[in-house]
NUVO-285659 format. One record per residue (C-alpha): x, y, z; residue in three letters; residue number from 1. Coordinates in steps of 0.02 Angstrom, whole numbers. Each point is the difference from the previous one (the first is absolute). Example, Ala and Ser with C-alpha at 12.3 -4.5 7.8 and 13.67 -1.06 7.14 Angstrom:
<sekols>
sekol px 615; py -225; pz 390; residu ALA; num 1 .
sekol px 69; py 172; pz -33; residu SER; num 2 .
</sekols>
This chain:
<sekols>
sekol px -303; py -2421; pz 4523; residu MET; num 1 .
sekol px -58; py -75; pz -138; residu ASP; num 2 .
sekol px 12; py -194; pz -18; residu TRP; num 3 .
sekol px -20; py -15; pz -197; residu LYS; num 4 .
sekol px 18; py -180; pz -95; residu LEU; num 5 .
sekol px 46; py 5; pz -186; residu GLU; num 6 .
sekol px 13; py -123; pz -123; residu GLY; num 7 .
sekol px 140; py -40; pz -110; residu SER; num 8 .
sekol px 166; py 29; pz 67; residu VAL; num 9 .
sekol px 83; py -172; pz -92; residu GLN; num 10 .
sekol px 155; py 91; pz -25; residu THR; num 11 .
sekol px 16; py 118; pz 111; residu THR; num 12 .
sekol px 92; py -20; pz 173; residu GLU; num 13 .
sekol px -26; py 160; pz 154; residu SER; num 14 .
sekol px 138; py 93; pz 26; residu PRO; num 15 .
sekol px 7; py -91; pz 185; residu GLU; num 16 .
sekol px 44; py -158; pz -83; residu LEU; num 17 .
sekol px 126; py -15; pz -99; residu GLN; num 18 .
sekol px 161; py -91; pz 16; residu GLY; num 19 .
sekol px -76; py -37; pz 182; residu GLN; num 20 .
sekol px 38; py -204; pz -28; residu GLU; num 21 .
sekol px -138; py -107; pz 87; residu GLY; num 22 .
sekol px -98; py 111; pz 45; residu ILE; num 23 .
sekol px -136; py -98; pz -86; residu LEU; num 24 .
sekol px 0; py -148; pz 113; residu GLU; num 25 .
sekol px -160; py 2; pz 48; residu ASP; num 26 .
sekol px -117; py 57; pz -133; residu ILE; num 27 .
sekol px 81; py -102; pz -148; residu GLY; num 28 .
sekol px 127; py -17; pz -135; residu GLU; num 29 .
sekol px -106; py 98; pz -131; residu ASP; num 30 .
sekol px -59; py 106; pz 103; residu GLY; num 31 .
sekol px 42; py 141; pz -98; residu LEU; num 32 .
sekol px 0; py -61; pz -157; residu SER; num 33 .
sekol px -180; py -49; pz -49; residu GLU; num 34 .
sekol px -102; py 8; pz 198; residu SER; num 35 .
sekol px 54; py 179; pz 63; residu PHE; num 36 .
sekol px -145; py 125; pz -17; residu GLN; num 37 .
sekol px -4; py 140; pz 109; residu LEU; num 38 .
sekol px -101; py 65; pz 117; residu LEU; num 39 .
sekol px -38; py 154; pz 98; residu GLN; num 40 .
sekol px -94; py 61; pz 125; residu ILE; num 41 .
sekol px -45; py 189; pz 11; residu ASP; num 42 .
sekol px 27; py 38; pz 219; residu VAL; num 43 .
sekol px 6; py 168; pz -45; residu GLU; num 44 .
sekol px -163; py 44; pz -15; residu CYS; num 45 .
sekol px -46; py -97; pz 174; residu ASP; num 46 .
sekol px 125; py 183; pz 65; residu CYS; num 47 .
sekol px -65; py 147; pz -86; residu GLN; num 48 .
sekol px -165; py -24; pz -73; residu ASP; num 49 .
sekol px -90; py -45; pz 147; residu ARG; num 50 .
sekol px -117; py 79; pz 116; residu GLU; num 51 .
sekol px 69; py 56; pz 193; residu PRO; num 52 .
sekol px -4; py -153; pz 101; residu LEU; num 53 .
sekol px -151; py 17; pz 122; residu PRO; num 54 .
sekol px 92; py -75; pz 133; residu THR; num 55 .
sekol px 175; py -17; pz 88; residu SER; num 56 .
sekol px 169; py -9; pz -65; residu SER; num 57 .
sekol px -31; py -192; pz 69; residu THR; num 58 .
sekol px -103; py -66; pz -142; residu THR; num 59 .
sekol px 107; py 97; pz -125; residu TRP; num 60 .
sekol px 138; py -135; pz 80; residu CYS; num 61 .
sekol px -125; py -133; pz -25; residu SER; num 62 .
sekol px -22; py 41; pz -192; residu GLU; num 63 .
sekol px 169; py 18; pz -45; residu LEU; num 64 .
sekol px 11; py -176; pz 104; residu SER; num 65 .
sekol px -133; py -84; pz -119; residu ARG; num 66 .
sekol px 90; py 53; pz -173; residu LEU; num 67 .
sekol px 175; py -61; pz 74; residu ALA; num 68 .
sekol px -77; py -153; pz 18; residu GLY; num 69 .
sekol px -80; py -2; pz -147; residu GLN; num 70 .
sekol px 149; py 21; pz -89; residu ILE; num 71 .
sekol px 57; py -143; pz 77; residu ARG; num 72 .
sekol px -88; py -123; pz -33; residu ARG; num 73 .
sekol px -14; py 83; pz -188; residu LEU; num 74 .
sekol px 205; py -44; pz 0; residu TYR; num 75 .
sekol px -35; py -169; pz 95; residu GLY; num 76 .
sekol px -126; py -31; pz -127; residu SER; num 77 .
sekol px 83; py 41; pz -159; residu ASN; num 78 .
sekol px 162; py -121; pz 40; residu LYS; num 79 .
sekol px -103; py -153; pz 2; residu LYS; num 80 .
sekol px -85; py 45; pz -178; residu VAL; num 81 .
sekol px 64; py -95; pz -160; residu ASP; num 82 .
sekol px 8; py 174; pz -80; residu ARG; num 83 .
sekol px 42; py 113; pz 139; residu PRO; num 84 .
sekol px -9; py 212; pz -29; residu PHE; num 85 .
sekol px 103; py 114; pz -2; residu TRP; num 86 .
sekol px -42; py 100; pz 134; residu ILE; num 87 .
sekol px 37; py 194; pz -11; residu CYS; num 88 .
sekol px -58; py 127; pz 157; residu LEU; num 89 .
sekol px -12; py 195; pz -84; residu THR; num 90 .
sekol px -37; py 140; pz 99; residu GLY; num 91 .
sekol px 79; py -105; pz 145; residu PHE; num 92 .
sekol px 115; py 153; pz 104; residu MET; num 93 .
sekol px 134; py -109; pz 87; residu THR; num 94 .
sekol px -14; py 132; pz 155; residu ASP; num 95 .
sekol px -186; py -48; pz 9; residu SER; num 96 .
sekol px -90; py -66; pz 160; residu PRO; num 97 .
sekol px -65; py -151; pz -103; residu LEU; num 98 .
sekol px 190; py -38; pz -55; residu TYR; num 99 .
sekol px 46; py 21; pz 168; residu GLU; num 100 .
sekol px -165; py -127; pz 37; residu GLU; num 101 .
sekol px 51; py -129; pz -136; residu CYS; num 102 .
sekol px 169; py -5; pz 70; residu LEU; num 103 .
sekol px -83; py -25; pz 175; residu ARG; num 104 .
sekol px -151; py -140; pz -51; residu MET; num 105 .
sekol px 106; py -95; pz -137; residu ASN; num 106 .
sekol px 181; py -80; pz 33; residu ASP; num 107 .
sekol px 96; py 11; pz -136; residu GLY; num 108 .
sekol px -91; py 124; pz -73; residu PHE; num 109 .
sekol px 160; py 107; pz -54; residu SER; num 110 .
sekol px 62; py -145; pz -102; residu SER; num 111 .
sekol px -179; py -41; pz -106; residu TYR; num 112 .
sekol px 16; py -35; pz -176; residu LEU; num 113 .
sekol px -101; py 169; pz -72; residu LEU; num 114 .
sekol px 32; py 170; pz -33; residu ASP; num 115 .
sekol px -4; py 154; pz 91; residu ILE; num 116 .
sekol px -47; py 159; pz -54; residu THR; num 117 .
sekol px -57; py 172; pz 59; residu GLU; num 118 .
sekol px -56; py 64; pz -191; residu GLU; num 119 .
sekol px -186; py -58; pz -27; residu ASP; num 120 .
sekol px -75; py -107; pz -138; residu CYS; num 121 .
sekol px -56; py 143; pz -126; residu PHE; num 122 .
sekol px 192; py 61; pz -2; residu SER; num 123 .
sekol px 91; py -151; pz -13; residu LEU; num 124 .
sekol px -108; py -105; pz -128; residu PHE; num 125 .
sekol px -84; py 54; pz -161; residu PRO; num 126 .
sekol px -171; py 63; pz 47; residu LEU; num 127 .
sekol px -98; py -137; pz -173; residu GLU; num 128 .
sekol px 86; py -121; pz 100; residu THR; num 129 .
sekol px -97; py 30; pz 180; residu LEU; num 130 .
sekol px -133; py -108; pz 51; residu VAL; num 131 .
sekol px -87; py 71; pz 160; residu TYR; num 132 .
sekol px -98; py -130; pz 106; residu LEU; num 133 .
sekol px -129; py 71; pz 73; residu THR; num 134 .
sekol px -172; py -62; pz 48; residu PRO; num 135 .
sekol px -39; py 159; pz -45; residu ASP; num 136 .
sekol px -7; py -21; pz -168; residu SER; num 137 .
sekol px -111; py -56; pz -145; residu GLU; num 138 .
sekol px 109; py -94; pz -87; residu HIS; num 139 .
sekol px 12; py -198; pz 81; residu ALA; num 140 .
sekol px 194; py -72; pz -50; residu LEU; num 141 .
sekol px -37; py -135; pz -120; residu GLN; num 142 .
sekol px 191; py -67; pz -53; residu ASP; num 143 .
sekol px 158; py 33; pz 76; residu VAL; num 144 .
sekol px 94; py 107; pz -138; residu ASP; num 145 .
sekol px 174; py -33; pz 9; residu LEU; num 146 .
sekol px 89; py 145; pz -66; residu ASN; num 147 .
sekol px -128; py 114; pz 123; residu LYS; num 148 .
sekol px 23; py 48; pz 187; residu VAL; num 149 .
sekol px -107; py -22; pz 137; residu TYR; num 150 .
sekol px -20; py 109; pz 145; residu VAL; num 151 .
sekol px -42; py -37; pz 154; residu LEU; num 152 .
sekol px -49; py 125; pz 136; residu GLY; num 153 .
sekol px 53; py -36; pz 176; residu GLY; num 154 .
sekol px -151; py 56; pz 95; residu LEU; num 155 .
sekol px -19; py -89; pz 163; residu VAL; num 156 .
sekol px -139; py 113; pz 69; residu ASP; num 157 .
sekol px -191; py -21; pz -70; residu GLU; num 158 .
sekol px -86; py 141; pz 80; residu SER; num 159 .
sekol px 109; py 148; pz -110; residu ILE; num 160 .
sekol px -68; py 99; pz -127; residu GLN; num 161 .
sekol px -72; py -107; pz -135; residu LYS; num 162 .
sekol px 89; py -14; pz -178; residu LYS; num 163 .
sekol px 155; py 50; pz 57; residu VAL; num 164 .
sekol px 90; py -96; pz -131; residu THR; num 165 .
sekol px -117; py 17; pz -127; residu PHE; num 166 .
sekol px 30; py 190; pz -6; residu GLN; num 167 .
sekol px 184; py -36; pz 1; residu LYS; num 168 .
sekol px -13; py -87; pz -147; residu ALA; num 169 .
sekol px -107; py 128; pz -100; residu LYS; num 170 .
sekol px 119; py 151; pz 51; residu GLU; num 171 .
sekol px 132; py -111; pz -112; residu TYR; num 172 .
sekol px -137; py -36; pz -127; residu SER; num 173 .
sekol px 61; py -186; pz 42; residu VAL; num 174 .
sekol px -126; py -155; pz -35; residu LYS; num 175 .
sekol px -58; py -82; pz 159; residu THR; num 176 .
sekol px -85; py -182; pz 27; residu ALA; num 177 .
sekol px -79; py -107; pz 122; residu ARG; num 178 .
sekol px 17; py -165; pz 63; residu LEU; num 179 .
sekol px -151; py -94; pz -103; residu PRO; num 180 .
sekol px -89; py -52; pz 172; residu ILE; num 181 .
sekol px -175; py 79; pz -50; residu GLN; num 182 .
sekol px 0; py -111; pz -158; residu GLU; num 183 .
sekol px 63; py -180; pz 81; residu TYR; num 184 .
sekol px -70; py 35; pz 184; residu MET; num 185 .
sekol px -146; py 38; pz 86; residu VAL; num 186 .
sekol px -51; py 99; pz 141; residu LYS; num 187 .
sekol px -29; py -121; pz 173; residu LEU; num 188 .
sekol px -135; py 28; pz 103; residu GLN; num 189 .
sekol px 64; py 55; pz 174; residu ASN; num 190 .
sekol px -70; py 58; pz 156; residu GLY; num 191 .
sekol px 88; py 150; pz 0; residu LYS; num 192 .
sekol px -20; py 51; pz -192; residu ASN; num 193 .
sekol px 174; py 7; pz -34; residu TYR; num 194 .
sekol px 81; py 10; pz -177; residu HIS; num 195 .
sekol px 173; py 63; pz -55; residu SER; num 196 .
sekol px 104; py -1; pz -143; residu GLU; num 197 .
sekol px 140; py 85; pz 91; residu ILE; num 198 .
sekol px 155; py -161; pz 28; residu LEU; num 199 .
sekol px 161; py 33; pz 69; residu ALA; num 200 .
sekol px 168; py 13; pz -94; residu ILE; num 201 .
sekol px 42; py -191; pz 6; residu ASN; num 202 .
sekol px -202; py -46; pz -39; residu GLN; num 203 .
sekol px 11; py 91; pz -160; residu VAL; num 204 .
sekol px 168; py -96; pz -35; residu PHE; num 205 .
sekol px -72; py -156; pz 38; residu ASP; num 206 .
sekol px -117; py 10; pz -118; residu ILE; num 207 .
sekol px 100; py 68; pz -137; residu LEU; num 208 .
sekol px 134; py -122; pz 31; residu SER; num 209 .
sekol px -133; py -161; pz -3; residu THR; num 210 .
sekol px -69; py 61; pz -164; residu TYR; num 211 .
sekol px 171; py 19; pz -73; residu LEU; num 212 .
sekol px 26; py -189; pz 23; residu GLU; num 213 .
sekol px -184; py -70; pz -30; residu THR; num 214 .
sekol px -90; py 155; pz -102; residu HIS; num 215 .
sekol px -131; py -38; pz 82; residu ASN; num 216 .
sekol px -110; py 130; pz 97; residu TRP; num 217 .
sekol px -76; py -92; pz 88; residu PRO; num 218 .
sekol px 144; py -74; pz 104; residu GLU; num 219 .
sekol px 74; py 151; pz -22; residu ALA; num 220 .
sekol px -129; py 94; pz 119; residu LEU; num 221 .
sekol px -30; py -159; pz 143; residu LYS; num 222 .
sekol px 178; py 20; pz 22; residu LYS; num 223 .
sekol px 5; py 192; pz 50; residu GLY; num 224 .
sekol px -170; py 29; pz 41; residu VAL; num 225 .
sekol px -57; py -64; pz 167; residu SER; num 226 .
sekol px -182; py -33; pz 70; residu SER; num 227 .
sekol px 12; py 141; pz 121; residu GLY; num 228 .
sekol px -21; py 142; pz -159; residu LYS; num 229 .
sekol px -180; py -82; pz -20; residu GLY; num 230 .
sekol px 44; py -66; pz -172; residu TYR; num 231 .
sekol px -18; py -196; pz -55; residu VAL; num 232 .
sekol px 38; py -61; pz -169; residu LEU; num 233 .
sekol px -164; py -41; pz -105; residu ARG; num 234 .
sekol px 25; py -176; pz -6; residu ASN; num 235 .
sekol px 6; py -18; pz 159; residu SER; num 236 .
sekol px -199; py 54; pz 23; residu VAL; num 237 .
sekol px -55; py -68; pz -154; residu GLU; num 238 .
</sekols>
């Protein structure tokens, strides 16, 4: 399933929103004119491009619950920001276990103000507009281009084969980018020598939305990269 963060949607309403009065009450009156961008998350690769699970189905159900929880937190954060993103879940089957888990865990999920489609991001949007966010990219994200669609891979298991999202983008000749963690943060010494740039989709969302409001990468990264990932801002150790 895919989540995408698209830019300039200033004059286009989602088909699900047209004709629905008052539905933006919790988000703001100008949500679809100047402040709505499009966020898409790719969760399809979570199910299709993974190595076989070494454990029981309990592990699989636990991972689905984690991803459903991330969707809830992302959606909640989006309702609070001044410039909300339009959320599109692509490659998302309504008869899938993930959908059922979202209904179970997220109160009112069926009424969430977002789009759900079984199409993948590569067929739904022009390929030249896509930027797949992956920690394996060689290119650091320098700015948020409002004419691009930013795709977040909805992976919840860090033990899966490496570079899944990167290889998927490469297969379709789609541009990739990584969050500029290496440019603004340094590794923090810890007993486990643990450092990871893999973030939950709601953490990536918090970084992108904070940057869109502040245009300040250190502030944005501080919002989404917890100390548990083994990174701290450069100025905090100087």
